[in-house]
ZADO-1210 file (C-alpha; in nm, 4 decimals, padded with zeros to 6 digits):
<atoms>
<atom x="25.1150" y="16.3949" z="02.6452" code="MET" pos="1"/>
<atom x="24.8667" y="16.1218" z="02.5605" code="THR" pos="2"/>
<atom x="24.4915" y="16.1682" z="02.5654" code="GLU" pos="3"/>
<atom x="24.4778" y="15.9611" z="02.8854" code="GLU" pos="4"/>
<atom x="24.7384" y="16.1822" z="03.0536" code="GLU" pos="5"/>
<atom x="24.5836" y="16.5145" z="02.9529" code="ARG" pos="6"/>
<atom x="24.4056" y="16.6840" z="03.2477" code="PRO" pos="7"/>
<atom x="24.0277" y="16.6887" z="03.2174" code="ARG" pos="8"/>
<atom x="23.8613" y="17.0265" z="03.1702" code="ASP" pos="9"/>
<atom x="23.6261" y="17.0359" z="03.4714" code="PRO" pos="10"/>
<atom x="23.3721" y="17.2303" z="03.2661" code="ARG" pos="11"/>
<atom x="23.3326" y="16.9478" z="03.0149" code="GLN" pos="12"/>
<atom x="23.0717" y="16.6721" z="03.0578" code="PRO" pos="13"/>
<atom x="23.1903" y="16.3483" z="03.2158" code="THR" pos="14"/>
<atom x="22.8937" y="16.1249" z="03.1443" code="GLY" pos="15"/>
<atom x="22.7391" y="16.1879" z="03.4864" code="ARG" pos="16"/>
<atom x="22.7559" y="16.5673" z="03.4799" code="LEU" pos="17"/>
<atom x="22.6474" y="16.7848" z="03.1902" code="ARG" pos="18"/>
<atom x="22.7741" y="17.1427" z="03.1838" code="VAL" pos="19"/>
<atom x="22.6491" y="17.4228" z="02.9582" code="ALA" pos="20"/>
<atom x="22.8297" y="17.7581" z="02.9597" code="VAL" pos="21"/>
<atom x="22.6389" y="17.9773" z="02.9004" code="PRO" pos="22"/>
<atom x="22.3119" y="17.8007" z="02.9692" code="ALA" pos="23"/>
<atom x="22.0749" y="17.7597" z="02.6736" code="PRO" pos="24"/>
<atom x="21.7272" y="17.9035" z="02.7018" code="ARG" pos="25"/>
<atom x="21.4713" y="17.6204" z="02.7316" code="PRO" pos="26"/>
<atom x="21.2293" y="17.7980" z="02.4989" code="ASP" pos="27"/>
<atom x="21.4976" y="17.8637" z="02.2356" code="ASP" pos="28"/>
<atom x="21.8056" y="17.6364" z="02.2453" code="PRO" pos="29"/>
<atom x="21.9786" y="17.8620" z="01.9927" code="SER" pos="30"/>
<atom x="21.9718" y="18.1452" z="02.2497" code="ALA" pos="31"/>
<atom x="22.1518" y="18.1597" z="02.5832" code="VAL" pos="32"/>
<atom x="22.1052" y="18.3065" z="02.9294" code="VAL" pos="33"/>
<atom x="22.3973" y="18.5502" z="02.9620" code="PRO" pos="34"/>
<atom x="22.6196" y="18.5040" z="03.2637" code="GLY" pos="35"/>
<atom x="22.4566" y="18.1762" z="03.3693" code="VAL" pos="36"/>
<atom x="22.5936" y="17.8206" z="03.3646" code="ALA" pos="37"/>
<atom x="22.3785" y="17.5082" z="03.3828" code="LEU" pos="38"/>
<atom x="22.5137" y="17.1972" z="03.5576" code="VAL" pos="39"/>
<atom x="22.2966" y="16.8863" z="03.5319" code="THR" pos="40"/>
<atom x="22.3464" y="16.5715" z="03.7378" code="ILE" pos="41"/>
<atom x="22.2892" y="16.2867" z="03.4937" code="ASP" pos="42"/>
<atom x="22.2889" y="15.9494" z="03.6655" code="ARG" pos="43"/>
<atom x="21.9267" y="15.8478" z="03.6027" code="PRO" pos="44"/>
<atom x="21.9825" y="15.4748" z="03.6493" code="GLU" pos="45"/>
<atom x="22.0560" y="15.5472" z="04.0178" code="ALA" pos="46"/>
<atom x="21.8113" y="15.8366" z="04.0577" code="LEU" pos="47"/>
<atom x="22.1161" y="16.0673" z="04.0623" code="ASN" pos="48"/>
<atom x="22.2535" y="15.9090" z="04.3806" code="ALA" pos="49"/>
<atom x="22.5610" y="16.0980" z="04.4941" code="LEU" pos="50"/>
<atom x="22.8609" y="15.8701" z="04.5216" code="ASP" pos="51"/>
<atom x="23.1961" y="16.0120" z="04.6290" code="PHE" pos="52"/>
<atom x="23.3404" y="16.0317" z="04.2769" code="ASP" pos="53"/>
<atom x="23.0377" y="16.2226" z="04.1534" code="LEU" pos="54"/>
<atom x="23.0614" y="16.4634" z="04.4471" code="LEU" pos="55"/>
<atom x="23.4297" y="16.5229" z="04.3693" code="ASP" pos="56"/>
<atom x="23.3449" y="16.5909" z="04.0041" code="GLU" pos="57"/>
<atom x="23.0677" y="16.8277" z="04.1045" code="LEU" pos="58"/>
<atom x="23.2927" y="17.0161" z="04.3474" code="ALA" pos="59"/>
<atom x="23.5689" y="17.0480" z="04.0875" code="THR" pos="60"/>
<atom x="23.3222" y="17.1657" z="03.8230" code="THR" pos="61"/>
<atom x="23.1637" y="17.4269" z="04.0483" code="LEU" pos="62"/>
<atom x="23.5061" y="17.5540" z="04.1568" code="GLU" pos="63"/>
<atom x="23.6014" y="17.6011" z="03.7913" code="ALA" pos="64"/>
<atom x="23.2780" y="17.7867" z="03.7206" code="LEU" pos="65"/>
<atom x="23.3360" y="17.9991" z="04.0303" code="ASP" pos="66"/>
<atom x="23.6630" y="18.1202" z="03.8738" code="ARG" pos="67"/>
<atom x="23.4928" y="18.2100" z="03.5436" code="ASP" pos="68"/>
<atom x="23.4572" y="18.5886" z="03.5450" code="GLU" pos="69"/>
<atom x="23.1893" y="18.5744" z="03.2733" code="THR" pos="70"/>
<atom x="22.9471" y="18.3998" z="03.5093" code="LEU" pos="71"/>
<atom x="22.7235" y="18.5510" z="03.7725" code="GLY" pos="72"/>
<atom x="22.5126" y="18.2487" z="03.8666" code="CYS" pos="73"/>
<atom x="22.4998" y="17.8701" z="03.8292" code="VAL" pos="74"/>
<atom x="22.1850" y="17.6586" z="03.8049" code="VAL" pos="75"/>
<atom x="22.2190" y="17.3050" z="03.9419" code="LEU" pos="76"/>
<atom x="21.9603" y="17.0616" z="03.8094" code="ALA" pos="77"/>
<atom x="21.8831" y="16.6911" z="03.8157" code="GLY" pos="78"/>
<atom x="21.6328" y="16.4884" z="03.6181" code="GLY" pos="79"/>
<atom x="21.2536" y="16.4682" z="03.6084" code="PRO" pos="80"/>
<atom x="21.2411" y="16.1766" z="03.8551" code="ARG" pos="81"/>
<atom x="21.5087" y="16.2966" z="04.0950" code="ALA" pos="82"/>
<atom x="21.7225" y="16.5982" z="04.1655" code="PHE" pos="83"/>
<atom x="21.9311" y="16.3561" z="04.3719" code="ALA" pos="84"/>
<atom x="21.7790" y="16.0700" z="04.5677" code="ALA" pos="85"/>
<atom x="22.0547" y="16.0616" z="04.8283" code="GLY" pos="86"/>
<atom x="22.3957" y="15.9107" z="04.8832" code="ALA" pos="87"/>
<atom x="22.5095" y="15.5877" z="04.7196" code="ASP" pos="88"/>
<atom x="22.4107" y="15.3461" z="04.9977" code="ILE" pos="89"/>
<atom x="22.6088" y="15.0541" z="04.8526" code="ARG" pos="90"/>
<atom x="22.9208" y="15.2681" z="04.8791" code="GLU" pos="91"/>
<atom x="22.8416" y="15.3874" z="05.2305" code="LEU" pos="92"/>
<atom x="22.7569" y="15.0359" z="05.3491" code="ALA" pos="93"/>
<atom x="23.1201" y="14.9370" z="05.2951" code="ALA" pos="94"/>
<atom x="23.2589" y="15.2352" z="05.4875" code="ALA" pos="95"/>
<atom x="23.4130" y="15.2237" z="05.8350" code="THR" pos="96"/>
<atom x="23.4855" y="15.5055" z="06.0804" code="PRO" pos="97"/>
<atom x="23.8537" y="15.4758" z="05.9890" code="VAL" pos="98"/>
<atom x="23.7958" y="15.4825" z="05.6123" code="SER" pos="99"/>
<atom x="23.5654" y="15.7835" z="05.6397" code="LEU" pos="100"/>
<atom x="23.8223" y="15.9731" z="05.8454" code="GLU" pos="101"/>
<atom x="24.1300" y="15.8799" z="05.6432" code="LEU" pos="102"/>
<atom x="23.9855" y="15.9095" z="05.2928" code="GLU" pos="103"/>
<atom x="23.8211" y="16.2457" z="05.3715" code="ARG" pos="104"/>
<atom x="23.5746" y="16.2105" z="05.0854" code="ARG" pos="105"/>
<atom x="23.3152" y="16.4198" z="05.2701" code="PHE" pos="106"/>
<atom x="23.5367" y="16.7249" z="05.2164" code="GLU" pos="107"/>
<atom x="23.3758" y="16.7589" z="04.8723" code="ALA" pos="108"/>
<atom x="23.0714" y="16.8950" z="05.0530" code="TRP" pos="109"/>
<atom x="23.2814" y="17.1705" z="05.2105" code="ASP" pos="110"/>
<atom x="23.4243" y="17.2606" z="04.8693" code="ARG" pos="111"/>
<atom x="23.0748" y="17.2946" z="04.7235" code="ILE" pos="112"/>
<atom x="22.9605" y="17.5093" z="05.0163" code="ALA" pos="113"/>
<atom x="23.2639" y="17.7368" z="04.9701" code="ALA" pos="114"/>
<atom x="23.1732" y="17.8293" z="04.6107" code="VAL" pos="115"/>
<atom x="23.1270" y="18.2060" z="04.5917" code="GLY" pos="116"/>
<atom x="22.9074" y="18.2343" z="04.2827" code="VAL" pos="117"/>
<atom x="22.5339" y="18.2129" z="04.3638" code="PRO" pos="118"/>
<atom x="22.3790" y="17.8691" z="04.3132" code="LEU" pos="119"/>
<atom x="22.0161" y="17.8075" z="04.2189" code="VAL" pos="120"/>
<atom x="21.8824" y="17.4524" z="04.2587" code="ALA" pos="121"/>
<atom x="21.6204" y="17.3403" z="04.0068" code="ALA" pos="122"/>
<atom x="21.4484" y="17.0523" z="04.1851" code="VAL" pos="123"/>
<atom x="21.2107" y="16.7974" z="04.0405" code="ARG" pos="124"/>
<atom x="21.1292" y="16.4619" z="04.1932" code="GLY" pos="125"/>
<atom x="21.3262" y="16.3315" z="04.4871" code="TYR" pos="126"/>
<atom x="21.5679" y="16.5476" z="04.6852" code="ALA" pos="127"/>
<atom x="21.6377" y="16.3126" z="04.9721" code="LEU" pos="128"/>
<atom x="21.9284" y="16.2712" z="05.2111" code="GLY" pos="129"/>
<atom x="22.2357" y="16.4047" z="05.0343" code="GLY" pos="130"/>
<atom x="22.0093" y="16.5413" z="04.7609" code="GLY" pos="131"/>
<atom x="21.8228" y="16.7549" z="05.0129" code="CYS" pos="132"/>
<atom x="22.1541" y="16.8601" z="05.1668" code="GLU" pos="133"/>
<atom x="22.2863" y="16.9564" z="04.8224" code="LEU" pos="134"/>
<atom x="21.9751" y="17.1638" z="04.7520" code="ALA" pos="135"/>
<atom x="22.0133" y="17.3391" z="05.0886" code="MET" pos="136"/>
<atom x="22.3732" y="17.4352" z="05.0074" code="ILE" pos="137"/>
<atom x="22.2331" y="17.6283" z="04.7122" code="CYS" pos="138"/>
<atom x="22.1251" y="17.9866" z="04.7724" code="ASP" pos="139"/>
<atom x="21.7813" y="17.9540" z="04.6145" code="CYS" pos="140"/>
<atom x="21.5637" y="17.6502" z="04.5428" code="ILE" pos="141"/>
<atom x="21.3065" y="17.6491" z="04.2635" code="VAL" pos="142"/>
<atom x="21.0969" y="17.3362" z="04.3185" code="ALA" pos="143"/>
<atom x="20.8526" y="17.1650" z="04.0915" code="GLY" pos="144"/>
<atom x="20.5143" y="17.0674" z="04.2271" code="ASP" pos="145"/>
<atom x="20.6351" y="16.7070" z="04.1919" code="ASP" pos="146"/>
<atom x="20.9363" y="16.7585" z="04.4224" code="ALA" pos="147"/>
<atom x="20.9786" y="16.5690" z="04.7479" code="ARG" pos="148"/>
<atom x="21.2283" y="16.6596" z="05.0199" code="PHE" pos="149"/>
<atom x="21.3506" y="16.4695" z="05.3224" code="GLY" pos="150"/>
<atom x="21.6324" y="16.3475" z="05.5426" code="GLN" pos="151"/>
<atom x="21.5585" y="15.9732" z="05.5728" code="PRO" pos="152"/>
<atom x="21.8996" y="15.8733" z="05.7130" code="GLU" pos="153"/>
<atom x="21.7474" y="15.7791" z="06.0492" code="ILE" pos="154"/>
<atom x="21.5836" y="15.4807" z="05.8773" code="LYS" pos="155"/>
<atom x="21.9336" y="15.3498" z="05.8002" code="LEU" pos="156"/>
<atom x="22.0477" y="15.3807" z="06.1601" code="GLY" pos="157"/>
<atom x="22.2521" y="15.6969" z="06.0981" code="ILE" pos="158"/>
<atom x="22.1963" y="16.0724" z="06.0861" code="ILE" pos="159"/>
<atom x="22.2491" y="16.3252" z="05.8076" code="PRO" pos="160"/>
<atom x="22.6232" y="16.3707" z="05.7568" code="GLY" pos="161"/>
<atom x="22.6529" y="16.6455" z="05.4953" code="ALA" pos="162"/>
<atom x="22.4824" y="16.9337" z="05.6700" code="GLY" pos="163"/>
<atom x="22.1255" y="16.8173" z="05.7230" code="GLY" pos="164"/>
<atom x="22.1265" y="16.8557" z="06.1017" code="THR" pos="165"/>
<atom x="22.2720" y="17.2058" z="06.0689" code="GLN" pos="166"/>
<atom x="22.1147" y="17.3612" z="05.7578" code="ARG" pos="167"/>
<atom x="21.7628" y="17.2212" z="05.7948" code="LEU" pos="168"/>
<atom x="21.7027" y="17.3793" z="06.1402" code="PRO" pos="169"/>
<atom x="21.8376" y="17.7082" z="06.0082" code="ARG" pos="170"/>
<atom x="21.5968" y="17.6897" z="05.7145" code="ALA" pos="171"/>
<atom x="21.2778" y="17.5715" z="05.8850" code="VAL" pos="172"/>
<atom x="21.3356" y="17.6030" z="06.2600" code="GLY" pos="173"/>
<atom x="21.4339" y="17.3535" z="06.5282" code="LYS" pos="174"/>
<atom x="21.0951" y="17.1937" z="06.5948" code="ALA" pos="175"/>
<atom x="21.0090" y="17.1155" z="06.2336" code="LYS" pos="176"/>
<atom x="21.3639" y="17.0039" z="06.1513" code="ALA" pos="177"/>
<atom x="21.3667" y="16.7725" z="06.4527" code="ALA" pos="178"/>
<atom x="21.0418" y="16.6082" z="06.3444" code="GLU" pos="179"/>
<atom x="21.1651" y="16.5551" z="05.9888" code="LEU" pos="180"/>
<atom x="21.5073" y="16.4226" z="06.0912" code="ILE" pos="181"/>
<atom x="21.3846" y="16.2053" z="06.3818" code="PHE" pos="182"/>
<atom x="21.1168" y="16.0365" z="06.1669" code="THR" pos="183"/>
<atom x="21.2721" y="16.0512" z="05.8199" code="GLY" pos="184"/>
<atom x="20.9392" y="16.1786" z="05.6859" code="ARG" pos="185"/>
<atom x="20.9312" y="16.3110" z="05.3310" code="GLN" pos="186"/>
<atom x="20.7494" y="16.6347" z="05.2508" code="ILE" pos="187"/>
<atom x="20.6008" y="16.7543" z="04.9246" code="ASP" pos="188"/>
<atom x="20.6791" y="17.0817" z="04.7528" code="ALA" pos="189"/>
<atom x="20.3795" y="17.2627" z="04.8974" code="ALA" pos="190"/>
<atom x="20.4877" y="17.1862" z="05.2539" code="GLU" pos="191"/>
<atom x="20.8481" y="17.2707" z="05.1704" code="ALA" pos="192"/>
<atom x="20.7356" y="17.6145" z="05.0557" code="GLU" pos="193"/>
<atom x="20.5074" y="17.6621" z="05.3550" code="ARG" pos="194"/>
<atom x="20.7880" y="17.5957" z="05.6066" code="ILE" pos="195"/>
<atom x="21.0412" y="17.8109" z="05.4201" code="GLY" pos="196"/>
<atom x="21.2665" y="17.5432" z="05.2713" code="LEU" pos="197"/>
<atom x="21.2295" y="17.6541" z="04.9083" code="VAL" pos="198"/>
<atom x="21.2203" y="17.9839" z="04.7220" code="THR" pos="199"/>
<atom x="20.9271" y="17.9017" z="04.4945" code="ALA" pos="200"/>
<atom x="20.7090" y="17.6135" z="04.3775" code="VAL" pos="201"/>
<atom x="20.6142" y="17.6041" z="04.0107" code="VAL" pos="202"/>
<atom x="20.4553" y="17.3487" z="03.7750" code="PRO" pos="203"/>
<atom x="20.7037" y="17.0687" z="03.7107" code="ALA" pos="204"/>
<atom x="20.7607" y="17.1556" z="03.3454" code="GLU" pos="205"/>
<atom x="20.8446" y="17.5142" z="03.4385" code="GLU" pos="206"/>
<atom x="21.1186" y="17.4357" z="03.6930" code="VAL" pos="207"/>
<atom x="21.4199" y="17.4781" z="03.4659" code="LEU" pos="208"/>
<atom x="21.2869" y="17.7868" z="03.2810" code="PRO" pos="209"/>
<atom x="21.2004" y="17.9564" z="03.6100" code="ARG" pos="210"/>
<atom x="21.5326" y="17.8650" z="03.7681" code="ALA" pos="211"/>
<atom x="21.7207" y="18.0010" z="03.4665" code="LEU" pos="212"/>
<atom x="21.5087" y="18.3158" z="03.4690" code="GLU" pos="213"/>
<atom x="21.5931" y="18.3759" z="03.8342" code="LEU" pos="214"/>
<atom x="21.9603" y="18.3010" z="03.7687" code="ALA" pos="215"/>
<atom x="21.9586" y="18.5442" z="03.4770" code="GLY" pos="216"/>
<atom x="21.8263" y="18.8221" z="03.6982" code="ARG" pos="217"/>
<atom x="22.0939" y="18.7478" z="03.9578" code="ILE" pos="218"/>
<atom x="22.3701" y="18.7375" z="03.6949" code="ALA" pos="219"/>
<atom x="22.2564" y="19.0715" z="03.5479" code="ALA" pos="220"/>
<atom x="22.3217" y="19.2448" z="03.8795" code="GLY" pos="221"/>
<atom x="22.6480" y="19.3843" z="04.0203" code="PRO" pos="222"/>
<atom x="22.8433" y="19.0621" z="04.0675" code="ARG" pos="223"/>
<atom x="23.0854" y="19.1821" z="04.3331" code="LEU" pos="224"/>
<atom x="22.7933" y="19.3036" z="04.5421" code="ALA" pos="225"/>
<atom x="22.5989" y="18.9812" z="04.4879" code="VAL" pos="226"/>
<atom x="22.8983" y="18.7733" z="04.5996" code="ARG" pos="227"/>
<atom x="22.9441" y="18.9974" z="04.9024" code="ALA" pos="228"/>
<atom x="22.5759" y="18.9563" z="04.9860" code="ALA" pos="229"/>
<atom x="22.6063" y="18.5770" z="04.9605" code="LYS" pos="230"/>
<atom x="22.9047" y="18.5771" z="05.1951" code="ALA" pos="231"/>
<atom x="22.7272" y="18.8042" z="05.4443" code="ALA" pos="232"/>
<atom x="22.4092" y="18.5943" z="05.4407" code="ILE" pos="233"/>
<atom x="22.6186" y="18.2834" z="05.5109" code="ALA" pos="234"/>
<atom x="22.7719" y="18.4556" z="05.8136" code="ARG" pos="235"/>
<atom x="22.4226" y="18.5178" z="05.9502" code="ALA" pos="236"/>
<atom x="22.4047" y="18.1455" z="06.0298" code="PHE" pos="237"/>
<atom x="22.7579" y="18.1173" z="06.1659" code="GLU" pos="238"/>
<atom x="22.8332" y="18.4303" z="06.3706" code="LEU" pos="239"/>
<atom x="22.6820" y="18.6123" z="06.6684" code="PRO" pos="240"/>
<atom x="22.4763" y="18.9127" z="06.5620" code="LEU" pos="241"/>
<atom x="22.7426" y="19.1707" z="06.6479" code="ALA" pos="242"/>
<atom x="23.0103" y="18.9841" z="06.4508" code="ALA" pos="243"/>
<atom x="22.7736" y="18.9367" z="06.1582" code="GLY" pos="244"/>
<atom x="22.6912" y="19.3069" z="06.1532" code="LEU" pos="245"/>
<atom x="23.0626" y="19.3870" z="06.1574" code="ASP" pos="246"/>
<atom x="23.1212" y="19.1540" z="05.8603" code="PHE" pos="247"/>
<atom x="22.8319" y="19.3144" z="05.6717" code="GLU" pos="248"/>
<atom x="22.9566" y="19.6677" z="05.7385" code="ARG" pos="249"/>
<atom x="23.3104" y="19.5887" z="05.6225" code="ARG" pos="250"/>
<atom x="23.1753" y="19.4376" z="05.3010" code="ALA" pos="251"/>
<atom x="22.9529" y="19.7437" z="05.2551" code="PHE" pos="252"/>
<atom x="23.2527" y="19.9751" z="05.2926" code="TYR" pos="253"/>
<atom x="23.4693" y="19.7726" z="05.0526" code="LEU" pos="254"/>
<atom x="23.2065" y="19.7853" z="04.7781" code="LEU" pos="255"/>
<atom x="23.2471" y="20.1627" z="04.7668" code="PHE" pos="256"/>
<atom x="23.5765" y="20.0968" z="04.5875" code="ALA" pos="257"/>
<atom x="23.4003" y="19.9129" z="04.3010" code="SER" pos="258"/>
<atom x="23.3171" y="20.0501" z="03.9582" code="GLU" pos="259"/>
<atom x="22.9721" y="19.8943" z="03.9903" code="ASP" pos="260"/>
<atom x="22.8984" y="20.1057" z="04.2988" code="ARG" pos="261"/>
<atom x="22.9865" y="20.4226" z="04.1074" code="ARG" pos="262"/>
<atom x="22.7838" y="20.3102" z="03.8072" code="GLU" pos="263"/>
<atom x="22.4828" y="20.2057" z="04.0154" code="GLY" pos="264"/>
<atom x="22.4621" y="20.5344" z="04.2033" code="MET" pos="265"/>
<atom x="22.5249" y="20.7418" z="03.8910" code="ALA" pos="266"/>
<atom x="22.2518" y="20.5523" z="03.7056" code="ALA" pos="267"/>
<atom x="22.0101" y="20.6098" z="03.9910" code="PHE" pos="268"/>
<atom x="22.0798" y="20.9842" z="03.9988" code="LEU" pos="269"/>
<atom x="22.0643" y="21.0100" z="03.6197" code="GLU" pos="270"/>
<atom x="21.7431" y="20.8050" z="03.6057" code="LYS" pos="271"/>
<atom x="21.8784" y="20.5447" z="03.3621" code="ARG" pos="272"/>
<atom x="21.9379" y="20.1674" z="03.3745" code="PRO" pos="273"/>
<atom x="22.2719" y="20.0707" z="03.5280" code="ALA" pos="274"/>
<atom x="22.5354" y="19.8962" z="03.3174" code="ASN" pos="275"/>
<atom x="22.7132" y="19.6734" z="03.5676" code="PHE" pos="276"/>
<atom x="23.0473" y="19.5246" z="03.4636" code="ARG" pos="277"/>
<atom x="23.1377" y="19.3115" z="03.7642" code="GLY" pos="278"/>
<atom x="23.4275" y="19.5372" z="03.8678" code="ARG" pos="279"/>
</atoms>
C-alpha cells in the first residue's frame, strides 16, 4: 500500500484541523489534561469558515474520538479572531436544491450532533451562522469577552440550515431567537450569557484554559453516567415530558449495573473520594 492509498488516521492533523490527545495544559505544555482531547479548527485565512470538506473532516475526527475509551470530554476551539465565521459562502453560492439533496453534505452536521462524548466549545471572536450552530451543538460553551454570536443567514436571502432555527429557540426562547434570526443581528458575549446561550464568559486569554479546566472536571467523572446524562438532556428538547421522563428513568436503572455506580456509592458511604473507571 502506498502512502497515498493508506487510510488517514482521523485523529491526526490535516492542515485545517489540529488534534491533541490528550490535550496539553496551556500553562504547562509538558503536562496534559487527562481524559480530554483538544480539536482546533485552523483555517485562519477564511476566519475558519466551514466548507463541506472541513465539516466532513470534523465529523470523522469527532467520531474517532468518541470511540476512544480513554477520553471523557472533547474541547472544540477556533482561533483568536474566529471560532468559525460561518459557512463557506462561495461554496454555497454554487449549490442548487438538487445538488444539496443528492450530495447530502449537510449530513455531517447530524454526525457531529450524534457524538456521545461531551463537547465543550471554546469560543473567541466570531461564531456566526454555521459557527454559531456548531457552538450550539456542543454541550457547554465557554466564551471569551471578545466573542460575537449570530445567525446572519437572513441577510443572504436564506435561513439557518444546520440547526439554528431549532437550537437557538431552545437555548434562548422563541421571542429572542426570532428577533436574532429575522434581523441577523450579532450579539456580544455579555448578551449571550444574559440570554442563556453560553455557559460562561471569561477574559479572552482565559478561554482555552477555562474550557480545558471544565472539560477536565467532566472527564474525571463517571463517564457512563455523563454520557447517559448527555443523552437524556438531548431528549428533553425532542420528546414530550412523559417520554423524556421514561428515557431518564431507564437510563437511571441501567446505570445501577455499572462499576462506577457501585464505586460512587461506596465512596460516599466510606467518606472517601471516588475512583471512577468508566465501567
